[in-house]
C-alpha positions in Angstrom: -81.9 -77.5 98.4 -84.4 -76.8 101.2 -87.3 -79.0 102.2 -90.7 -77.7 103.2 -91.9 -78.2 106.7 -94.6 -80.6 105.5 -92.1 -82.8 103.8 -89.9 -83.0 106.9 -92.9 -83.6 109.2 -94.1 -86.5 107.0 -90.6 -87.8 106.6 -90.1 -88.1 110.4 -93.6 -89.5 110.8 -92.9 -92.2 108.2 -89.5 -92.9 109.8 -91.2 -93.3 113.2 -93.8 -95.6 111.8 -91.2 -97.7 109.9 -89.0 -98.0 113.0 -92.0 -99.0 115.2 -93.2 -101.6 112.6 -89.6 -103.0 112.4 -89.5 -103.2 116.2 -92.8 -105.1 116.3 -91.7 -107.4 113.5 -88.5 -108.3 115.4 -90.4 -108.7 118.6 -93.0 -111.1 117.1 -90.7 -113.1 114.9 -87.7 -113.5 117.1 -89.3 -112.9 120.5 -86.7 -110.3 121.2 -86.1 -106.8 119.7 -83.5 -104.2 120.0 -84.8 -101.2 122.0 -82.8 -98.9 119.7 -85.7 -99.0 117.2 -88.4 -98.1 119.7 -86.3 -95.2 121.2 -85.7 -93.7 117.8 -89.4 -94.3 116.7 -90.5 -92.2 119.7 -87.9 -89.6 119.1 -88.9 -89.3 115.4 -92.6 -89.0 116.3 -91.9 -86.1 118.7 -89.5 -84.4 116.3 -92.1 -84.5 113.5 -94.3 -82.3 115.8 -91.8 -79.5 115.5 -92.8 -79.2 111.8 -96.6 -79.2 112.3 -98.8 -76.2 111.7 -100.0 -76.5 115.4 -96.4 -76.0 116.6 -95.8 -73.1 114.2 -99.0 -71.3 115.2 -98.4 -71.8 119.0 -94.9 -70.5 118.6 -95.4 -67.7 116.1 -93.4 -64.5 116.7 -96.7 -62.6 117.2 -97.6 -65.0 120.1 -94.2 -64.9 121.8 -93.6 -61.1 121.7 -96.4 -58.8 122.9 -96.7 -55.3 124.2 -98.2 -54.6 127.6 -98.2 -50.8 128.2 -94.7 -49.6 128.8 -93.1 -53.1 128.7 -92.7 -55.8 126.1 -93.4 -59.4 127.1 -90.9 -61.9 125.6 -91.5 -65.6 125.8 -89.4 -68.5 124.5 -90.6 -71.3 122.2 -92.8 -73.9 123.9 -90.9 -76.9 122.8 -92.8 -79.8 124.5 -96.0 -81.0 123.2 -98.2 -81.1 126.3 -96.4 -78.4 128.4 -97.6 -74.8 128.1 -95.3 -72.8 130.4 -92.2 -71.2 128.9 -89.9 -68.6 130.2 -91.5 -65.2 130.1 -89.8 -61.9 130.7 -91.4 -58.5 130.9 -88.9 -55.8 130.0 -89.5 -52.1 130.2 -89.1 -50.6 126.7 -86.9 -47.7 128.0 -84.4 -50.2 129.3 -83.8 -52.0 126.0 -80.6 -50.7 124.3 -79.7 -53.4 121.8 -81.7 -56.1 120.1 -79.6 -58.7 118.3 -81.7 -60.8 116.0 -80.8 -64.1 114.3 -82.7 -66.9 112.6 -85.0 -68.3 115.4 -83.4 -66.3 118.3 -83.4 -62.9 119.9 -81.0 -61.3 122.3 -82.1 -58.2 124.3 -79.4 -56.1 126.0 -80.7 -53.8 128.8 -79.3 -50.6 130.1 -76.4 -50.7 127.7 -74.3 -52.7 130.1 -74.0 -56.0 128.2 -76.5 -57.8 130.5 -79.7 -59.1 129.0 -81.9 -62.0 127.9 -81.8 -64.6 125.1 -84.9 -66.1 123.6 -85.5 -68.9 121.2 -88.2 -68.1 118.7 -89.6 -69.5 115.4 -89.1 -67.0 112.7 -86.7 -65.4 110.3 -84.6 -62.4 111.2 -86.8 -60.1 109.1 -90.0 -61.4 110.7 -88.7 -60.9 114.3 -87.3 -57.5 113.5 -90.5 -56.2 111.8 -92.7 -57.5 114.6 -90.6 -55.8 117.3 -90.5 -52.6 115.3 -94.3 -52.7 114.9 -94.7 -52.7 118.7 -92.6 -49.6 119.2 -93.1 -45.9 118.3 -90.5 -43.8 116.5 -89.0 -42.3 119.7 -88.5 -45.8 121.2 -87.1 -47.1 118.0 -84.5 -44.4 117.9 -83.1 -45.5 121.3 -82.7 -49.2 120.3 -79.8 -50.5 118.2 -81.1 -53.4 116.0 -78.5 -55.9 114.8 -79.2 -58.6 112.3 -76.8 -61.5 112.8 
């Protein structure tokens, strides 16, 4: 059974609210509260952001992988709420020899020597593969070995 993103988002938001309310209740009734509840309330609140539409839009495959002339710009997921920078790599299309694609990640091998880059993304294997293939022409596609893992 798989839960929708909205369900998980609201579940963690409710958990966060409940833990925070329990913390405040303990604090006001006993005059002392376990910091465990406030730590997990904050964690739950930030984790619920991962399932929001804002996070999904900001980290869509189309936003993280773009073509700039003869190179492709790859960015990793922007995981923190208020921080914009993420790792960005510009890789010449002719240097890419292997693209290994898994759920939510991409590994690019350059020059056929086993060295390359790994990127965390938000998307299925098929979404990542189809977007990368849409950025390349037939000649460039024939030089790259795509592996779905």
